[in-house]
N, C-alpha and C positions, 0 to 999 in steps of 0.2 A: 212477479215480482217482486222486491226485496228488502219495501218497504211502506209505509200506510199511504192510502192513497189522498194524495193531496183531495182539495175540495175540487177544482178544478177537474179531474179526472174521476173525482167519484161523482159529476153530474155526469159528464161523456159518456161509464160505462153505465152508468143508468138509464141515459137517455137511451142509450146502444142495447139495454135490458129487454126495453118499455116498447119500443120502434117496431123490434125486429120481428115480434110476433102481432104487434099492429099490426105494419103489413102484409102478415099473413092469414089474419085476420079479415082484411078487408078485400084481399084476393078472393080468400075464396067464398068470401061474399056473395062478389058479387060477379064468381063463375055460379054460383047457388043462381043468381038472380038472371045474367044473361042466359046462359047454356041452355038450352028448349030439350026435352027430351031425358033428361040426363036418369039414367036410369038406378031403381031404386040400389044399389050398393051403392057408387057412386057418390049418391045426396047423401049415402048415412059415412060417408067416406068423409067426405066435405063440413059433414058437422064436426064429425068425429077430431078432425083440425083446431077446426076452430076451434073447441071445446076447452082441446089441447092448451091451447094457445093464450087463451085466455087463461086458463090456471096455470100458465107461468107467468104474466102480467101482474096476478092478483098476489101473488106469493111473494114480488120486486116488490109491489106498494107495500103488503102486510110487513113486508121487512123494515121498509122506514117508516111507515108509519109507531110502529115499537119502541124506535129509538125513541119516539118520541113521548110515550107512554110509561118509564123506566120507570114508576113508583112505588113506591112501599105498599102492597094491597092494605084496601078497609078491613078492620074489624070485620064488618056484617060482608064482606067478602070471602071472607075462609070460611069453606068448608070440610065435609072428609070426602077425598075423593078415593078411587077405587084407581089405582093409575093403568093396572092390567086393563080395564073397559075402555080408558083415554088412549092407551095403548093399538088395541083393538081396533076402537075410530079414526086412527092416522091412518094404520095400515093400510084403513081398505081408501080413503080418500089418498093414499098413495097409489093405486090397481094400476091406473093407466098409465104411468112411468114403470111400474114393475112390470107391466107386463109388457112393454115398450123395448125393455132389455130381458126380460128371464128374468130377474130375481123373484127369489122369494122369499120375505118375511115371517119371521118365523118369531114366536108370543108365550114367553114362558115365566112362572112363577106367579106370587103376589105381593102387593104391595101399596098400602093402605097410611096416607097420609094428610092431613087440615095443611089446605093451601087455594090460592084461587085460582079455580077451576081453571081458566083462562091461560093463565102463567105457565104449568102442568102441561095444557097441552101445545103451548106454543114452545115448549124445553123439547116436548115428547119430536112434534112435527119437525123443528127445527135439523134432531139431530138425526131421527130416523132418513127425512129427505138428505140430508147430506148424505149418506149414507150411504141410498140410492144412488144418487145425483152422479157419484166417484166410483159406485160398483163397478163391477167387471159383467158384460154379458152374461146369464146364468149362473150369476154369485147369489150372494144369501144377505140376507140383514137378520139378525141374533139381537131381541129385546131379551132381557134378562131381569126382572124382579126379586129381589134378594132382600129381608129385614131390612136394612133402611141402603138399598143400597141398588140405583139403575145402574143398566152397563146397554150400547148400541154398540157390536160388535159385526164386522163386515168383512169379505174377502177381497175387497176392489185395490184397486191399484197403491195408496197410501201416500203416507205423507215422509219426505224424505226430512232428519234428524236435526240441519239447521232452520228448518220452518215450525219446527213445536214448541219451539219458546212465548213466539211469535202469532198464534192461531186464533188468539182470543183478542186481539185487538182488533175493535172494528176499522172497516178496512180494509183490513189486510188479506194480499188473496195470497194464495204459496201456489202461482199458475203454476212457477217452473215446475214444481215439484208432484201436479195436478196433471188435470188434460189442458191440453193448450186451448182447445176451444171451448171451454165450461164458463167461463165467463161468470156470473156475478156479483153482486155489486159489495163482497167482501162484508156481509151484517151477520149473517146466521149465527156461526157461534158466538161471537160479541153478546151477542142478545143472548142466547144460552147460560154466558157468563154471571152476565148480567142478572138474571132469572136465578140462579144460583144462589149467587154473593147475597139476592133479598131475604133467602130460609137461612143464612147461616152456610151450607152446602159448599164443599170443594167439590170441585173436576180433574180428573188426571184421565189423560189420554195414549195413551202405546201407540206405537203406526211402526209397520216398516215397509219405505218405499218398495210396492210391487206386489207386495203381500197383504194389504188391508190393515184397517185402526180402530180400536175399539176404547170408545169417551166414558166413562163412568164415572157417575153423583153419587157423593155420597152425602145421605140429608142427617141433621143433627140429630139426638135421640127427641127430642124436645126442644120445637122452631121456636121465637118467639112469638106468632100467631098461635103457636097452640096455646102456649103459657097462656096466655090472653083470651 
């Protein structure tokens, strides 16, 4: 797609993104219920498929819900966040996807800032999950935390230059430059941009088609929330 998705296309894509894993979940649940004498290995495999597709559905739903929560954080929600710890927690949550594609996530450096904890989780989760989703088999995702800078680098399939100016738009998907079967609702990077703007930061992307991408977030020395 070369334009932001019309609402009807968004509904169609979102419905597909939810229907596909749900069909798989129902199928494997039915096999668990009806097949007699299942070996422990098969039972474990079926349950693994169910968990994988349930996680995929949850990610789509969470991204849709985040669009309705694009509000400034309340003063009571602002705490000091250890982004290294948050990145490690996100890394653990992405292990199933990483194991499936043989991708290794590395986290290095340290960064502490005052923010709403859920915002930082959503920021890192979307950037890191995006890097894994568009990574190459046996590739890597490198998360670096230095001073007031967060970067997520991968050696995946990259993004062609004509798509870069629009990748943070809601519902925009540069599928022609990414995996043809990747799917998705085109919400992840727009959510990232909203969070970055909320804290007075900026985000920059360097990407080469076929070589990988690097998303870099710059946080101001002192945000409005920290001043408060």
